[in-house]
C-alpha positions in Angstrom: 89.7 138.5 53.3 92.3 137.3 55.8 94.7 134.5 55.8 95.0 132.7 59.1 98.8 133.3 59.2 98.3 137.2 59.0 97.5 137.8 62.7 94.0 136.6 62.6 93.1 137.1 66.3 94.6 140.6 66.2 92.7 141.6 63.2 89.5 140.2 64.6 89.9 141.9 68.0 90.5 145.2 66.3 87.5 144.8 64.1 84.8 144.0 66.7 83.0 147.1 67.7 81.1 147.6 70.9 77.8 145.8 70.5 74.8 148.2 70.1 71.8 148.0 72.4 69.0 145.7 71.3 66.6 147.2 69.0 63.3 146.5 67.2 63.3 143.5 64.9 61.3 145.5 62.3 61.7 144.4 58.7 62.2 146.7 55.7 60.3 145.7 52.5 59.0 142.4 54.1 56.8 140.4 51.7 54.4 137.6 52.5 56.2 134.3 53.2 55.0 132.6 49.9 56.7 130.5 47.3 59.2 132.7 45.4 61.7 132.1 42.6 64.1 134.1 40.6 63.7 135.2 37.0 64.5 132.7 34.2 63.5 129.0 33.8 64.0 126.5 36.5 61.8 123.7 38.0 61.0 124.5 41.5 59.3 121.2 42.1 62.3 119.0 41.0 64.0 117.2 43.8 67.4 118.3 42.2 68.4 122.0 42.2 71.5 124.1 42.6 72.7 127.1 44.6 75.6 129.0 43.4 78.0 130.3 46.0 80.5 133.1 45.1 83.3 134.0 47.5 85.7 136.9 47.7 86.0 138.6 44.4 87.9 141.6 45.7 91.0 141.1 43.6 88.9 141.5 40.5 87.8 144.9 41.7 90.9 146.6 42.9 91.0 150.2 41.7 93.0 150.6 38.4 93.9 146.8 38.6 90.3 145.8 38.2 89.1 143.2 35.7 85.4 142.3 35.8 85.8 139.8 32.9 86.0 136.6 35.1 83.0 137.6 37.2 81.0 138.4 34.0 81.7 135.0 32.6 80.6 133.4 35.9 77.3 135.1 35.6 76.9 134.1 31.9 77.6 130.6 33.1 75.0 130.7 35.9 72.3 132.1 33.7 73.2 129.9 30.7 73.3 126.8 32.8 70.2 127.7 34.9 67.8 125.3 33.3 70.1 122.4 32.8 71.5 122.5 36.4 68.2 123.8 37.8 70.0 126.8 39.5 67.6 128.3 41.9 69.7 131.0 43.6 73.2 132.5 44.0 74.8 134.0 47.1 77.9 136.1 47.4 79.9 135.7 50.6 81.3 139.3 50.9 84.5 141.2 49.9 83.0 142.0 46.6 85.8 144.6 46.2 89.2 145.4 47.6 88.7 148.9 49.1 85.0 149.5 48.9 85.6 152.7 46.9 82.9 154.3 44.7 85.0 153.2 41.7 85.3 149.6 42.7 81.7 149.3 43.9 80.5 150.9 40.7 82.4 148.4 38.6 81.1 145.5 40.6 77.5 146.8 40.6 77.7 147.1 36.8 78.9 143.5 36.5 76.0 142.2 38.7 73.5 143.8 36.3 74.2 140.8 34.1 72.1 138.7 36.4 69.6 141.2 37.6 66.2 140.0 36.6 67.6 136.6 35.4 68.7 134.9 38.6 67.8 135.9 42.2 70.8 136.4 44.5 72.1 137.8 47.8 75.1 139.9 48.6 76.6 140.7 52.0 79.3 143.2 53.1 82.8 141.9 53.8 85.5 143.8 55.7 87.0 145.1 52.4 83.6 146.5 51.2 83.1 149.0 54.0 85.2 151.2 56.4 84.9 149.2 59.6 82.3 149.0 62.3 79.3 146.7 62.6 76.1 146.9 60.7 75.2 150.2 62.5 77.9 152.0 60.5 75.5 154.0 58.4 75.7 154.9 54.8 78.4 153.5 52.4 79.1 153.1 48.7 78.4 149.4 49.2 75.0 150.0 50.8 74.0 152.4 48.1 74.8 149.7 45.4 74.0 146.5 47.3 71.4 147.6 49.8 67.7 146.5 50.0 66.8 148.7 46.9 68.8 146.3 44.7 66.9 143.2 45.7 63.4 144.8 46.1 62.2 143.5 42.7 63.6 140.0 43.2 60.7 137.5 43.8 62.9 135.8 46.5 63.6 138.9 48.5 61.7 139.2 51.8 63.2 142.0 53.7 66.3 143.6 55.3 67.3 144.9 58.7 66.6 148.6 59.5 70.2 149.4 58.8 70.1 147.7 55.4 73.2 145.5 55.8 71.4 142.2 56.6 68.8 140.7 54.3 66.9 137.5 53.8 65.4 135.6 50.9 62.9 132.8 50.6 63.3 130.5 47.6 61.2 127.8 46.3 63.1 124.7 45.2 62.8 120.9 45.7 59.1 121.3 46.3 59.5 123.3 49.4 60.7 126.8 50.6 64.2 127.6 51.9 65.4 130.5 53.9 68.6 132.2 53.1 70.0 134.7 55.6 72.7 137.1 54.3 74.4 138.7 57.3 76.9 141.6 57.5 80.5 140.6 58.4 80.1 142.2 61.8 76.4 141.9 62.9 75.4 143.9 65.9 73.1 142.9 68.7 70.4 144.7 66.8 71.2 142.6 63.8 71.0 139.4 65.8 67.7 140.4 67.2 66.5 141.1 63.6 67.8 137.8 62.3 66.2 135.9 65.2 62.9 137.7 64.3 63.2 136.5 60.7 63.8 132.9 61.8 60.8 133.1 64.3 58.6 134.4 61.5 59.6 131.5 59.3 59.7 128.6 61.7 59.1 125.8 59.3 61.8 126.7 56.8 65.2 125.1 56.7 67.8 128.0 56.7 71.2 128.6 55.1 73.2 131.2 56.9 75.7 133.2 54.8 78.2 135.6 56.1 81.7 136.7 55.6 83.4 135.5 58.8 82.4 132.5 60.7 85.0 129.8 60.5 88.6 129.3 59.3 90.5 126.2 58.3 94.0 124.8 58.7 96.1 123.4 55.9 94.3 120.1 56.0 90.9 121.8 55.4 89.7 121.1 59.0 87.5 124.1 59.9 87.0 125.7 63.3 85.0 128.7 64.5 86.8 132.1 64.5 86.6 134.3 67.5 83.7 136.3 65.9 82.2 133.1 64.5 82.0 131.8 68.0 79.8 134.8 69.0 77.5 134.3 66.0 77.3 130.5 66.7 76.4 131.1 70.4 74.0 133.9 69.6 72.1 132.5 66.6 73.3 129.3 65.0 73.3 126.8 67.7 70.0 127.7 69.2 68.0 127.6 65.9 67.7 124.1 64.7 66.6 125.4 61.2 70.1 126.5 60.4 71.6 123.3 58.9 74.3 124.9 56.6 76.6 128.0 57.0 78.7 129.4 54.3 81.4 132.0 54.7 84.5 133.3 52.9 87.2 135.7 54.3 89.8 133.0 55.2 91.8 130.8 53.0 92.4 127.8 52.6 88.9 126.5 52.1 87.6 124.0 54.7 84.6 122.4 56.3 83.5 120.8 59.5 80.3 119.5 61.2 79.1 121.0 64.6 76.2 119.9 66.8 73.6 122.4 67.7 71.6 122.6 70.9 69.1 120.1 69.5 72.0 117.6 68.9 71.6 118.0 65.1 74.4 118.5 62.5 75.2 121.9 61.2 77.5 121.9 58.2 80.0 124.7 58.3 81.8 125.5 55.1 84.5 128.0 54.1 85.0 128.9 50.4 87.6 131.5 49.4 89.9 131.3 46.3 91.3 134.9 46.1 94.8 133.5 46.9 94.7 131.4 43.7 95.7 132.4 40.2 93.9 135.6 38.9 92.3 136.3 42.3 90.3 133.1 42.0 89.3 133.7 38.4 85.7 134.2 39.3 85.5 130.7 40.8 82.0 129.6 41.9 80.9 126.7 44.1 77.9 124.8 43.0 75.8 123.2 45.7 73.7 120.6 43.9 70.9 119.5 46.3 69.3 116.1 45.6 66.4 115.5 47.9 65.7 112.1 46.5 69.2 110.8 47.2 69.5 112.9 50.4 72.8 114.4 49.4 74.4 117.7 48.4 77.1 117.3 45.7 79.5 120.3 45.8 81.9 121.3 42.9 84.2 124.3 42.3 85.1 125.7 39.0 86.1 128.8 37.0 83.7 129.4 34.1 86.1 132.0 32.8 88.9 129.5 32.5 86.8 126.7 31.3 85.6 128.9 28.5 89.1 129.3 27.1 90.1 127.1 24.1 91.9 124.2 25.7 94.8 124.6 23.2 95.2 128.2 24.3 95.3 127.7 28.0 98.4 128.4 29.9 99.7 125.9 32.5 98.2 128.1 35.4 94.9 128.4 33.7 94.7 124.6 33.2 95.7 124.0 36.8 92.9 126.4 38.2 89.9 125.9 35.9 88.4 123.2 38.3 89.3 122.2 41.9 88.9 118.6 43.0 90.4 118.4 46.4 88.4 117.1 49.5 87.3 120.6 50.5 86.5 121.8 46.9 84.7 118.7 45.4 82.7 116.6 47.9 79.4 115.2 48.8 77.5 115.5 52.2 74.8 113.1 53.1 71.7 114.7 54.8 68.5 112.8 55.4 66.5 116.0 54.8 63.2 114.7 56.2 64.9 113.5 59.3 67.1 116.7 59.8 64.1 119.0 59.3 61.6 117.0 61.4 62.1 119.0 64.5 60.6 122.2 62.9 58.9 120.9 59.7 57.8 117.4 60.2 56.7 115.7 57.0 53.1 114.7 57.0 52.8 111.2 55.5 49.9 110.4 53.3 46.8 109.1 55.3 45.6 105.5 54.9 43.2 104.8 52.0 40.2 102.6 52.3 40.1 99.4 50.2 37.3 100.6 48.1 39.4 103.5 46.9 42.2 101.1 45.6 40.3 98.4 43.7 39.9 99.5 40.1 38.1 97.6 37.4 39.5 94.1 37.1 40.7 93.8 40.7 40.2 90.0 41.5 42.0 90.0 44.9 43.3 92.5 47.5 44.8 91.8 50.9 45.9 94.2 53.5 46.9 93.6 57.1 45.2 96.4 59.1 42.0 96.0 60.9 40.1 96.3 57.7 41.7 93.2 56.2 43.1 91.1 59.2 41.1 90.2 62.2 42.9 91.1 65.5 45.3 93.5 63.8 46.2 96.7 65.6 49.0 96.0 68.1 52.5 96.4 66.8 54.5 93.2 67.5 51.5 91.1 68.2 51.7 87.5 67.2 49.5 86.5 64.3 48.0 83.1 65.3 47.8 80.1 63.2 44.3 80.0 61.5 44.1 83.8 61.3 42.3 85.0 58.1 43.4 87.8 55.8 40.2 88.7 54.0 40.0 89.2 50.3 38.5 92.7 50.4 37.2 92.4 46.9 34.6 90.0 48.2 35.7 87.5 45.6 36.2 84.6 48.1 40.0 84.5 48.0 40.6 84.8 51.7 44.0 83.5 53.0 44.5 81.5 56.1 47.8 81.6 58.1 49.7 78.3 58.5 52.9 77.7 60.3 55.7 75.8 58.5 58.1 73.1 59.9 56.5 73.3 63.5 57.6 76.8 63.8 57.1 78.9 66.9 54.1 81.1 66.9 56.4 84.2 66.9 57.5 83.5 63.4 54.7 85.9 62.2 53.8 89.2 63.7 51.6 92.1 63.0 53.6 95.3 62.3 52.7 99.0 62.1 55.6 99.5 59.6 54.5 100.3 56.1 55.6 101.9 52.8 54.7 105.6 52.8 52.6 105.2 49.6 50.9 102.1 50.9 47.0 102.3 51.2 47.0 100.3 54.6 49.3 101.5 57.3 50.2 98.0 58.4 52.1 95.0 57.4 53.1 91.4 58.5 56.7 90.7 59.8 57.8 87.2 58.7 60.8 85.6 60.5 61.4 82.7 58.2 64.7 81.1 57.6 66.9 78.0 57.9 68.7 76.4 60.8 66.2 75.7 62.1 63.8 75.6 59.3 60.9 78.0 60.0 58.4 80.2 58.4 54.7 81.0 58.0 52.5 81.3 54.9 49.1 82.7 54.1 47.4 80.4 51.7 44.1 80.4 49.8 41.6 77.6 50.4 41.0 74.7 48.1 38.6 75.7 45.4 39.2 79.5 45.8 38.6 81.4 42.5 42.2 82.7 42.5 43.5 79.2 42.2 42.1 78.7 38.8 42.3 82.1 37.1 44.5 82.0 34.0 44.9 85.7 33.3 45.1 85.3 29.6 44.0 88.9 29.0 46.9 90.2 31.1 47.5 90.9 34.8 49.2 93.1 37.4 50.5 91.7 40.7 51.6 94.2 43.3 53.2 93.9 46.7 55.0 96.1 49.2 58.0 94.4 50.8 61.0 95.4 53.1 64.1 93.3 53.8 65.6 93.5 57.4 68.7 95.5 58.1 70.9 93.7 59.0 69.9 90.9 56.5 71.0 88.0 58.8 71.2 84.4 57.8 70.9 82.3 54.7 67.7 83.2 52.8 68.6 82.3 49.3 65.6 81.7 47.0 63.0 82.5 49.6 59.5 82.9 48.1 57.5 86.1 48.5 54.3 84.8 46.7 53.4 82.1 44.4 50.8 79.8 42.8 51.6 76.3 44.1 51.0 74.3 41.0 54.1 72.5 39.7 55.5 73.3 36.3 55.9 69.5 35.6 52.2 68.9 36.3 51.5 71.6 33.7 53.5 69.6 31.1 56.3 72.2 31.1 59.9 71.1 30.3 61.6 74.3 29.9 62.4 75.0 33.5 65.3 73.8 35.6 63.0 71.6 37.8 59.6 70.1 37.2 58.8 71.0 40.9 59.2 74.7 40.3 55.9 76.7 40.9 54.1 77.7 37.8 54.3 81.3 38.9 56.4 82.9 41.8 58.2 86.0 43.0 61.4 85.1 44.8 64.7 86.6 46.1 68.1 85.2 44.9 71.1 85.0 47.2 72.2 88.3 45.8 68.8 89.9 46.9 67.8 90.1 43.2 64.1 89.8 42.7 63.2 86.8 40.4 59.7 86.6 38.8 59.3 83.4 36.8 56.0 82.4 35.1 55.1 79.4 33.0 52.6 80.8 30.5 49.4 79.0 29.3 50.2 79.2 25.6 53.7 77.7 25.3 56.4 75.6 27.0 58.5 78.4 28.3 59.5 80.1 31.6 60.2 83.8 30.9 62.1 85.2 33.9 62.6 88.7 35.0 65.5 89.8 37.2 65.9 92.9 39.2 68.8 94.7 40.8 69.8 93.9 44.4 67.1 95.2 46.6 68.3 97.5 49.4 67.8 96.3 53.0 66.0 98.4 55.6 63.9 100.2 53.1 60.4 99.5 51.7 59.9 98.7 48.0 56.9 98.6 45.9 57.0 95.7 43.3 54.7 95.5 40.4 54.5 92.7 37.8 52.7 93.7 34.6 51.7 91.4 31.9 49.7 92.7 28.8 49.1 89.2 27.4 52.2 89.4 25.3 55.1 90.0 27.7 55.9 90.6 31.3 57.5 93.8 32.8 58.5 94.1 36.4 58.7 97.5 38.1 60.4 98.4 41.3 59.3 101.7 42.9 57.8 102.7 39.6 60.9 102.1 37.6 61.1 99.3 35.0 63.9 96.9 35.7 66.6 96.1 33.1 66.2 92.4 32.7 62.6 91.9 31.5 62.4 89.1 28.9 61.2 89.8 25.4 60.0 86.2 25.2 56.2 86.1 24.7 54.2 85.3 27.8 50.4 84.9 27.9 48.6 83.9 31.1 49.6 81.8 34.1 49.4 78.0 34.3 47.7 78.0 37.7 46.3 74.4 37.7 43.8 75.1 40.4 46.5 75.1 43.1 46.4 77.5 46.0 48.0 81.0 46.0 50.3 81.8 48.9 52.0 84.8 50.4 55.1 84.3 52.5 56.8 81.5 50.6 56.6 79.0 47.8 55.8 75.3 48.2 59.0 74.4 46.5 61.1 76.6 48.8 59.3 75.3 51.8 60.6 71.8 51.2 64.0 73.2 51.8 63.2 75.0 54.9 62.9 78.5 53.4 60.1 80.8 54.7 60.0 84.5 53.9 62.2 86.8 56.0 61.0 90.4 56.1 57.9 92.6 55.9 55.1 92.3 53.4 52.4 94.9 53.1 49.4 95.2 50.8 49.1 92.7 48.0 46.8 93.2 45.0 46.0 91.3 41.9 44.3 92.9 38.9 43.2 90.9 35.8 44.6 93.5 33.3 47.8 95.3 32.7 48.0 98.6 34.7 49.9 101.7 33.9 52.3 102.9 36.7 50.0 105.8 37.5 47.4 103.1 38.3 49.6 101.3 40.8 48.8 101.2 44.5 51.3 103.9 44.9 51.0 105.9 41.7 53.9 106.9 39.7 53.8 109.4 36.8 
């Protein structure tokens, strides 16, 4: 513990010992680098998991003024909430005790027994836990209680430095492994060498570095490296791209900043310390909730001990300190985890799948725009010429021919190597349709093609991969993605808003809502599904599923909200062509499709999400 106003530089200069000579990076108790978890129940594959961070608890273990109750309640909270919050690990940031005496260490050690065998954790020595010096100081009450022997039975524990004051864990969470380094408050050159050896031996693991002293913060919460922290940054953090997050205590107030490492990537530097608050922090814990699907870490700070009190019995101080919501205590940080970790653990995308592997029973048409499905495909950005043919890979005779609309320039349709990660073909078409001037391109089936007259009265599934450009420039209201070109009026339908509307089409509204409208064969109706606003710059998989009773639209495997309950059987196709890249109705008003379209498949039955082109459980 140190407050910046209490002569921070003086204290740091006095505390730094002469660095020891470099020594062997040998590990104590090292285990194979395999998936590991703590005891208890949590889902190691879920993209959402939590790491608990416990800073300076020293005022709870201060000789005859000690009170372990808040910490014991924190441990009850972490184990009790483990399954609900998917808590994978906990780390203590040092200054477990105030004086590091046998009595204080003994009390703290006894409190930690509440989570031994129930939740894996790391602990490191702060300046109040030991009697000075760096990690070569030798034996101490702290080391006897919180040295390697304590962690040896934890499934996450991988080893410790020869002196015992530095350790590391590997935890399995979010479907991958993570390295946690727990470093002494004054690591020696030998310790640095050991830590570098650990990183080198685990080169594909993202790393969280925990220590007691690294950064301090001003009153606004803006953090900066301390004098000792600068040494640790230069010697270890900045040169190892794996370290994306550092956590330290020691100083108050809490704070955070983002620094750039030698690879030019962000390192999030966070300080957590609440010992200056009521009841020495009241056992406050920070919860780092990782969400790999949303690419975010949500952070909150609370005192389980105070929260457990009956609200009617809480004093004003207890009510004020049970949860902290300031910008350095409750916040979110956005991290594109795949992109941030690509330099040392590049994600391997799924390989392309051949057409024969994705044409289940009932497939009546399947188009893709790689070399298997489109003659001349293969050069990113190459113009797709008028007359080019996209083959129906089922062999069913539903080939599509490219036509330019409104005397458009040839560049309005290009081949692209971009694709949805789960798409079987690693290719797509880039349409540059729009208005002012009217332009576009369409791929249309031939007169007499079987797809033109199929009525799908036993059900159907229509799938497409699409991506909207970012930025989404221009007026593209009601642009068509795909359609059958028969007119609803010609089918004798009067329920729609225009007799010229296609009998079946997938479109995009001005708000970027998907609209699927169909005129069924068994009634005069136009049941219409509406999605949420589609994001730009991101691929989406769209599936329209009809079971001969009603239609349900899915986006990325999730059922959208506005699917009509109105009965819907079949499609009034009228023998008119099927088209990708627009609708005949929209084309009259100058609107060709704008964006990317990948694989398109039509199956004459209702598929389950697990059967989609990109399967969803």
